[in-house]
C-alpha positions as CSV (number, residue, x, y, z in Angstrom):
1,X,-18.0,10.3,-12.7
2,X,-14.5,9.1,-11.8
3,X,-14.0,7.2,-8.6
4,X,-11.0,6.6,-6.3
5,X,-10.5,3.2,-7.9
6,X,-9.6,4.9,-11.2
7,X,-6.9,7.1,-9.6
8,X,-3.2,6.5,-9.6
9,X,-3.1,7.4,-5.9
10,X,-5.5,4.6,-4.9
11,X,-3.9,1.4,-3.5
12,X,-6.5,-1.4,-2.7
13,X,-6.0,-3.6,0.3
14,X,-5.3,-7.3,-0.6
15,X,-7.9,-8.5,1.9
16,X,-10.7,-6.2,0.6
17,X,-10.1,-4.6,-2.9
18,X,-13.1,-2.3,-2.3
19,X,-11.2,-0.5,0.4
20,X,-7.7,1.0,0.2
21,X,-5.5,4.0,0.8
22,X,-5.2,7.3,-1.0
23,X,-1.4,7.8,-1.0
24,X,-0.1,11.2,-2.0
25,X,3.2,13.0,-1.9
26,X,3.5,16.3,-0.1
27,X,6.4,18.7,0.1
28,X,7.2,21.4,2.7
29,X,10.2,23.7,3.3
30,X,12.2,20.9,5.0
31,X,11.4,17.7,3.1
32,X,9.0,15.8,1.0
33,X,6.9,12.9,2.4
34,X,4.0,10.5,1.7
35,X,0.6,10.8,3.3
36,X,-1.9,7.9,3.3
37,X,-5.6,8.2,4.0
38,X,-8.2,5.4,4.1
39,X,-10.8,5.5,1.4
40,X,-13.3,3.3,-0.5
41,X,-12.8,2.3,-4.2
42,X,-16.1,3.8,-5.3
43,X,-15.8,7.2,-3.6
44,X,-16.7,10.0,-6.1
45,X,-13.6,12.0,-6.9
46,X,-15.3,15.1,-8.3
47,X,-13.5,18.1,-7.0
48,X,-10.5,16.2,-5.7
49,X,-7.3,18.2,-6.5
50,X,-5.2,15.0,-6.3
51,X,-7.0,12.8,-8.9
52,X,-4.9,11.5,-11.7
53,X,-6.5,9.0,-14.0
54,X,-4.7,5.6,-14.3
55,X,-4.8,6.1,-18.1
56,X,-2.9,9.4,-17.9
57,X,0.7,8.5,-18.6
58,X,1.9,12.2,-18.5
59,X,1.5,12.6,-14.7
60,X,2.7,10.7,-11.6
61,X,1.6,11.1,-8.1
62,X,4.9,12.7,-7.3
63,X,4.2,15.5,-9.7
64,X,1.5,16.8,-7.4
65,X,3.9,17.5,-4.5
66,X,4.6,21.1,-5.4
67,X,1.0,22.1,-6.3
68,X,-0.6,25.1,-4.6
69,X,-3.6,23.1,-3.5
70,X,-3.3,21.7,0.0
71,X,-4.4,18.1,0.5
72,X,-8.2,18.2,1.0
73,X,-9.5,15.5,3.1
74,X,-12.9,15.7,1.3
75,X,-13.6,12.0,1.7
76,X,-14.1,12.3,5.5
77,X,-16.2,15.4,5.6
78,X,-19.6,14.8,7.2
């Protein structure tokens, strides 16, 4: 199963590469903006609508801004 570490949206912290931020672009009626959420490198991404493999050169994180799916903060669900 893919993990956050394998996603283009994951940016590891310099001081601890096993932790980082999931950075995604959102767009509403007025503007587009970036959202950052803390996550771990080895979090399972199954079902994440924002996952883009680092090997996938056809998509960028910006491409997801106009998708129907709202950002799902599935990582922090209890």
